[in-house]
C-alpha positions, 0 to 999 in steps of 0.5 A: 500500500502506497501513501496517498499522493497527488498526480503531478500536474502537467501545467507550467511549473510554478517558477515559469510565469506566463502572461496569464499568471502575471495578470492574475497576480496583478489583479490580486494585488490591485483588487486587494489594495482597492478593497483595503483602501475602502476599509481605510476610507470608511473605517479610518486608519488608527492603531488597534489594541494589538499595537498597544500590546506590541508597544508594551512588548518591545519594552518587555511587557505583554500587558496594557492598562488601556485594554481594561474593559475591551473585548477579549481582554483578560484581567490576571494578577492585576494586569490586563492582557489580550487573548491573542496568539504569538503569531498575531503579535509578532508582525506588529513588533517592527512597527511598534519598535520603529514607530512608523505607519502606526495607523496603517500598520494593521492594514499593511500587515494583513495585506503582506500576509494575505496577498501571497496566500492569494497569489499561491492559489494559482500554483495550488490549483495546478498542483492539485490537478486543475488544468488550463483556464480552469486553474485560473477559475479555481485560483480566482475563486480562492483569491476573491470568492472565499473569506480569504478576500474578506479577512485580508483587507480590514486590518483586523488582528482577529482576521490576521490569524486566519490569513497567517494560517491560510498562507501556512497551510497553502505552503504546506499543501504545495509542499505535499504535492511536490517534494514532501520534505518533512522539515518544510512540512513541519515548519509550515504546520508549526506556523499554522498552529501558532496562528490557529491552534485548531489546524494542528489536527491536520498533522496527524493524517498527513504525518502518518501518510508521510511516514508510511513505509518510509525507510528513513521513517525515524528521521522523517518523523523527527524532522516533521515533528520537531518544528511543531513541538517547538511551536507548541513550546512557544505557544505554551511559554506565551500563555504561561508568561501571561496567565500562569499556565501553558494550557491557558490561552485566555479565551475562557477568561476573557471579557465578552461585552457582546450580547448572547456570547457569554451564555454560550461560553457558559455551556463550555469553551468546547462542547457538543452543546455548541454544535447545533448553533455552529452548524446553523451559522455555518450552513443554514443561516440566511441573510436578514431583511433590511429596510432600505436598499439592498434590502438584504443584509448579513447577520454579524454572527454568521451566514451560511457558507453555501450563501457566501462561497457556494463554489466550495460545493465543487469540492464534492466533485473530487470524490472519496475514492482516490487516496489523496482526496480521502486524505484531504477530506480527513484533514478538513474534517479533523480541523472542523471538529474543534471549530464546531465544538467552540463556543463562538462562531466569530463576531463581527463577521461575514459568513462563518470565518472559522471555516477558514481553518479548513478551507485550504483543504477544500480548495485543494479538493475543488482543484482535484475535482475540476477535471469533472467540471461541466463548465457553466454551472461551476463557473456560475458558482465561482462568479456568485461566490466572488460577488457574495464575498465582494458584497461582504467587503462592502458590508463590513466597511459601510455601516449603512449596509448592515 
């Protein structure tokens, strides 16, 4: 029995860039910059709370008195911390240290992470079997029709974690479809964990597949696991310094002013009792009515993935028979487990943004199933997804649309 593999793509290698590739890359850059400008124009460019933490961090502290009474602030031993991960804080540090572009820094940081993730959508599509113009359709869907586009342009440190994880998982999947170097896979998974810890569950099926009947299994296991272990240690240290325990990330202790969220957390930070509401938000939640144009609006607590990015349905075209497809499905399902067990689906959001934790695996499945596309139906789903997420960007930026 051989480990799951991906059929090598016959498309142009990633390092040989065609005119179409350049146009796609330019389109991503321009559209993301314009969308970010819309965010800056309507929501203004002010330093956010994570910049306050970063300014304290460069002086050797992780607390900030100004966090008191703000969402997800944690009071511990008379100090106030922000419940965020270490990889969210890291890119803020140069701006805090140099005191440059403080107002625009959060937008710059998010774009620097998200734009490369969108650029890599094209080689990802080709690596998993998309051919010719279909590869551009899959890449366009990933870059503009998934919530990657939505979370990329508002300079929100909550969204930054999703962008970082999306980029890391995309690199991971590209390496898996290529040389499968254990250390590269381990480093990519480690970065994804530091951004979104839930994604670490994908390491299990991929790790087992990597080591299956491999002669250097011990060395490969060490090379794959060591970066992940280091990342876990870093996250544990970050938690211990702030909250006195490596296992306490602050989310169970944080202040929640939004109505309706605290009662859900009281059911359990992770609980099967959270599944029905999360499933409703992820799959069944429809737009709310609005008393003026455009007459429909998104609920800030969540909106069905089938309304936001219906082209994800074409991941089903990949089927379940091929070992590579089964591996991707298993990884997506494992990562989805803590997402649907978690007490909060995310607020404020367009769609169900925690689905971004497993979206890269679904995108790879979309690419694998693209050989079975009939053409117009799938492209219509892609165009609808792009239109929906584009509306979501305007919805988030312009209060009048809520």
